[in-house]
N, C-alpha and C positions, 0 to 999 in steps of 0.2 A: 486781564479786567473782562467779568462779564457782567453783560450789560440784562437788565430785565425788563422783558418787555411784554405787558400786557396783551392776552391772550385775547383777540377779536374774533367777537361771540355770535352770529347770525341765525337767522332760521329761514330754508328754504323750503317754501312751501308746496305739498305733495302735486298740486295742477296750477305749479307754476308756466308748465310750458302748453299748458291748456291750450292757449289762446295761436299759438304759434304753432301748434300742431294742425290745429282748425284751417288755420287757413294757407299751410299746407295743399291740405287734404282737396279746399276746393280749388287752389290755380292746380292742383293735376288731375285734378277732375276735369277743369277746361281746358287744359291741354289733352284730353283724351276725348273732348267733345271736338277738338281742330282738328283732330287728325283722322278723327272719322270723316267727319266733313268732306276735307282733303284727301278722303279715299287710302292712306296710304296704312289707315289698321287692319283694311279686308283681306279676305285670304286670295282673294282675286287680284288684289295689286301687289300683296309678296308674291305671288308666283310671276308677274310682269316683272316684278323688281331683281326677282334674283334672275329668269332669264336675257334681263338688260344686261348685270351685272357678268350672265355667262357669255354674250357676243362682245362686251368687250373688252372682257382677259384672253378665246381666243381670235377676234381677227381685230378688234378695237374699229368696227366698220358698222359705228354707231346711224349713222343715217337708215341705211338700207335696214336699220333692224325698227326701226318708228312704222309698226301699221295702223292701232290706233291711239286716240287721247289717253288711254293708261300707260301707254308708251314713253307719249311724253312725259307726264307726271314722273315716272322714271326717273327722267332724264333728271327732272327737276329735283329730282331729290339726293338723287349720284351726285350732284356739283356739288352737294353740301360736306361728302362725303370724300374719304380720303383716295378714291376713284375717280376723282374728279379732274388727275392728273394726266391719267391717260385717255381723256375726253375730247376728241377736236371739234371746236366750235371756227367752222366756215360756210359758207355760201351754198355750201351744197344741202347741210346740218338744216340750215334755217329755210332752203327751201321746203325742208321734206317737213318740219315741224307747220311752216305758214298753210300748207296742202291736207294739214291736218286739225290745224285749229285758226283761225282770221281772225279770231280774238285771242289773244294769249291768256293764260291763267299768269291771277297777281304770283303766282308761287315758280311759274316758272320766267317769270320777266325779271323777281329779285334774284332767285338762284343764278342768273346770267349776271347779270347786275354786280351781286357776292362775287362771282368767282372771276370777274373781268377788271372789276377794283381790286383783285388779291392778289390774279393775275399778272393785270395791266400787259408791262413792252415785254414779257415772254409768252403773250400769246402765240399760235400760230398765223391767229388772220385778225390784227387788231381791229382793221376797219370795218371789216365785216360784220366783228361783236359790236362793234357803237352804231352800226348805220339800222343794224336789228333792232338794238335796244330803243334808239331814238322813233323808231318807225311803230314797235310797239306799245312803244310810251304816250307815241301819239295818240295810237288808235283809241287804248286806254282813258286819255284826257287824263294822263299825267305828267306831260313834259314839261313841266319848270324851268323857267332861262336857266337858273341855274345850272340843271340834269344837261338842258341843253349844250352850256358852257365845256360841262364834265366829258362829255358825250363828243367832242368837237374836234378832238385829233388833238391839241393841246391843250386839252385838261393837268394836266400840275402844273402847268406854266401860265397859265390862266390862273388858278388854285392862287401860287406862291406869289405872283405879281400882286393878286387881291389883295392879299396882307399886307403885301407894303404899302400898297395907293390907298389904301382904308388907315395903315398905323395899328394895325389890330396883331397881336398876340399868334401867330403862326396855327395853331393849337383851338385859339378861338375861333379865328375863320372857316376853319374847318368844321365846328360845330354852327357857323352860322348859314353855311350852304347846306347844308342837309346829309352831312359825312361823321356826325360823329358818331355813329355807332359802327363804320368801320374804322378802326385808328390806325390798325397795319396791314400791311398787304403793299405793294407792289406800287402801284397810283401813288396812297400818300408819301411812299417811302423815296418817289422819282420830283414829288413835290418837296418833298422837305428838303432832297439837294441842291432842284432850282432856288431853293427860299436862299441857298446859302448866297448865291450869287450876287443878290444883294448886297451884301456884307465886302464882297471881293470888288464890287465897281467903287466903294467909298473908301477901301484901301490908300496910303499913299504911296505913291512909288516905290518899291521896296518895303515898301514895312511888313513888318511879322506880324503874323497872327494863327492863332490854333486853328482859324479853318484851313490856313494853307495846307494842314496835315488831313483835317477832313476829306479835302478836297483830293488825296494822291492816291484813295482807297479805291480799289476796282469797282464795289458796291455801286458808289457815288460816281464817278466820273466816267461811266460806262451804260450808267442808266441816260432812260430816252429824254431829251429836250423839246425839241421839237419832231414832225415827222418826219423829216431830214438829217437827223444832227442829232448827237448824243451829247449830252451835261461837258463831259471833257472839253468838245468844240470850243462852247461857248467859255468854257474857264480859260484854253487859250487865248481865244478871242481879246478877252480883257486882260490880262497880265500881259501880253505879249503889245496891244496897243499903250497901255498907260504906261510901259517902263521905258524908261531914257534909252534911246538909237545906240550910246557910247557903251553903255552897262545895267547889267541888270544886276540886282544881290541876289546871291548865294541862296535863302529863299524862296523865291519866286519863280528861281531858272531850275530848282529841284523839282516844282511841280511840273513846272514844262515835259521835264527830260524821264519822272516815274509817268507821265500822261501817256506822251507821241515819243519819246525817243530823240534820236538824231535824226533830225531829213537829210540829212548829207548820206545815203545809205541810196542802194539801186530804187528806181522806181517802181519795181516789180515787188517788192519787200512788203512785206504782209503790213507791218505796222505802218508804215507811211499809206499806205491805200486806204484806210482807214483813218488815219488821222491828217498828217501833211498835204493828200490830195484834195481834203476837202476844204484846205483854207491854207489855198498856195502864195495868199498874199502877203502871210506873210512869214514865209522859210525866210528871208533874204534879209529881215530883222536880225533872226534867230543866229544867221549866218555871221553874225561877226560877233554876237557874243559868243557863242561856240569857239571861234576862231581865238579869245583868249581864255577861254578854260582849255581849249587843247597845250595851247603854253606855256598854261599856269601845270599842267598837268606833265610837260615835257621836261620843265625846270625842277619842278618835285622831282622826277625820276633822276636828272642830272645829278641834281645836286643829294639825292638819295646816295648812287656814286661814289660823288667828287669826298665823302663824307668815310667814304671807307677806307681800312687802314691803309696806307701805302698808295696812297691816290693823287698824292702832293701836289704833280701836275696840273691833273682834273682840275683839282681845287684850287686852284691858281688860276685857272683860266675861266672857271666859274661866274664872276660875279663882271667880267670881259662879256661872254655870250647870253647873260642874262639884260644885261644892259644895251645890247643891240639886238634883240629880238623885239622885247618889251619897246625900244623905242619907234620902231616900226608901226608897231599899233598904237602907241599913242599919237601917233601922226595920221592916224586912222587912212594908211596906205594898205594893210594886209582885208582883201577879197574875201580870200578861201583860206583854210587848214585844212589839212590831212593827220592826222596821230598812229604812229605805225610802233609798238611796242613787242616788245619782249615777253620771256613767261615772266623774267627775275622783275621787270618792270610795272607788269601787269598786277603782278603779288603785294607790289609795294602799294601801288594807287589803291586794290582792292583793300589793303588794311586800312584806308585814310578816310573811303568815300563808298557808299550803300550803291552796290552795284547798278539800281534802276537810276542812281541820277550821274551816273558816267556820260560822256559822249559816245558816239561810234568809232571806237578803232580797229586797228590791222594790228598782225603780228606780222613780226620779223624772225622768218626761224634759219635754222642751220648755223653752219660753222663761222664765225666770228659776226652771229646777229648783233645788232644794238640797235637801240631806241634812235627812231628817225621822226622828225619833222617836216610834211611840205606849207610852204607858204606861198599863197596867188599875191603879186600883187601888179593888181589889173594889168595881166598878160604876161609880165616877168615873172621867172619861180623860181623860187628856192627851196636845194633838199640840203638840211642840216640835221646834225647824228651827236649822239656824246662820245666820250671818248674821244679817239684818234679819225672822227668821223671827217672828211673836208667841206667845207662850204660850198656845194655847187650853187652855182645861177646861171639860168636856160634865160636868154629872151622869146623863147618859144616854146612849147611842147605841144605836139600832137596830141589827137583823141587816145590814139591807141599807147599813151604814157600809162606805164602804172599806176601812176600817183591816180589817176581818175576812175582806175578800173571798179567797181564799187561793188563787180558780180564776185570778187575774189576778196578772199580775209584772212590771205596766208601769204606770205613771198620773204625770198630770201634777201639776203643784207645785198649779194650781185646786185636783184630784180631794179634794185631802187637807184643803186649808185650808178658802178662803171657801167653796168647793163644797159641803164635809161639811157647813158651820154653815147653807148655804141649805137641804139634803135633809133638814136632820135637823129645818127651821124646816117645811118640808110635809112632813114623815113624823108628826112629834109634836107641830107647835105648838110649839116650842121649842126654838131654837137651843143656843150656846154659854154657858156660866154666865161666863167674863170670854174675852178674848180681848187679851192682855196686850202691849207695845209695851215691847221689853228695853232700857229708859233709866231712868233717875232711879231709885227705889225700887222698883223691876219686883217682887224676890223678897217684899219684905214683902206686896205688890197680890198675887204666889199665891199665900202663905202663906194669905191672907187666904180667899181663893178654895175652898182645898181644906179650910180650915175650917167657911167657912158649909156647902162641898157635903156635911161629912156625914165627911171624913178624918178620922181622930183623929191630927194629927202633934204632933211634938214639934220646935217651928219654934226650938229650938233649935239645933239639929243640921242643921238646911236655912240659915238666917241670919249673918250676921256679929255679934258683938257687937254695933254699932252701930245694926243694921237689926233686932235679935231685940229692942233695948230701945222702938223705934217702935212694932214690933207689940204689945209690954205693954200699951204707953202708948195702941193704938188698942180695947185692950178683949177681948184673945186671948189664952190661956192652956189 
């Protein structure tokens, strides 16, 4: 079917664009006049600008290249170009500028201010730039209250918090403080990231929210928050402080792991130094959550092995192992854990978890390697493994025990089982309290060993009803 549409006729006069062209010509002439007045259109300036760029390309020693006022003008223009990335703004350069111009031009101040907002936390000497800009604005009579806050050292934080306090949209507040012409750049990006924090503060413990995905981006959590802390430090403080001591949601734990990783690593670890060393009071609370995560991953690996063909015996033992270890967690007896995986187990967990959300773990290598977990119970220690590994119980371990060596990432199976027992015999004249085979009523033997070691267990949560009756008849309550 064809549609009949009437042809639309209109006439465009020959001079329809005349007024627009005249207006553009007028603006173009004004720009030319401004260029002349700023001195950037003269041959003398063009020569100075070329020389400035030449010095920048050859040596980068900008301060030594400033001889006259025209060179300072070349610097101001260069800061508006791609050459700005090679210009280092520091005390030495500012002292040279001040020696040539006691009262800096508006062009120079604006160029440096714009560069400051654009680069912000990527500047080599942020404090020097802020100090010079405040002094120069004050000299020119242009240091208003908002600008003073912007250049205070915590400008983005002031801007973000001001938006929440005044209950106005972030972009509206940006206009209110005079930054509407600078909507891009690191300063406003950092402020917007800080603006996210108020949303985090208002979340209920464990609540899922799209903001949790935003703050896992390195560009967000690595942005500056205050002079001494990154935004990620504040995110850690908010989530860890708000979460319940005994448990934390996967959504929140994923954020913590993505930002800071596992604190149970060497204190020389680069990530530990950057994040956890700045918030050490939060670490103990995280240890409890990570113990649950370690145990969850260990049991998942054990379940995966037990589900494979021909693993009937392992499959039969799985429920009792799961009940026993989870029972220790439920009684809040576990103070710390460490996970050791084989390459096969590592492959399994990586198929089900993002790498950045996994806790720290070490590898078990060599002949007969099996996944293991070390569990600390206020001084008493357990080493438990999959397959036919024994359930090892120690009253005490020395500091040299392999399970405490966080500077080492790979161990043999023997290092962590029979070898660990032999080392303790040599070092403290006492090996393990028990090395229990997983057969018969092994759970009863394990519960008795822990009770005799001084662990205040409630065996009813660790054992099946039948095993608990055996435990009671043995004289343990």
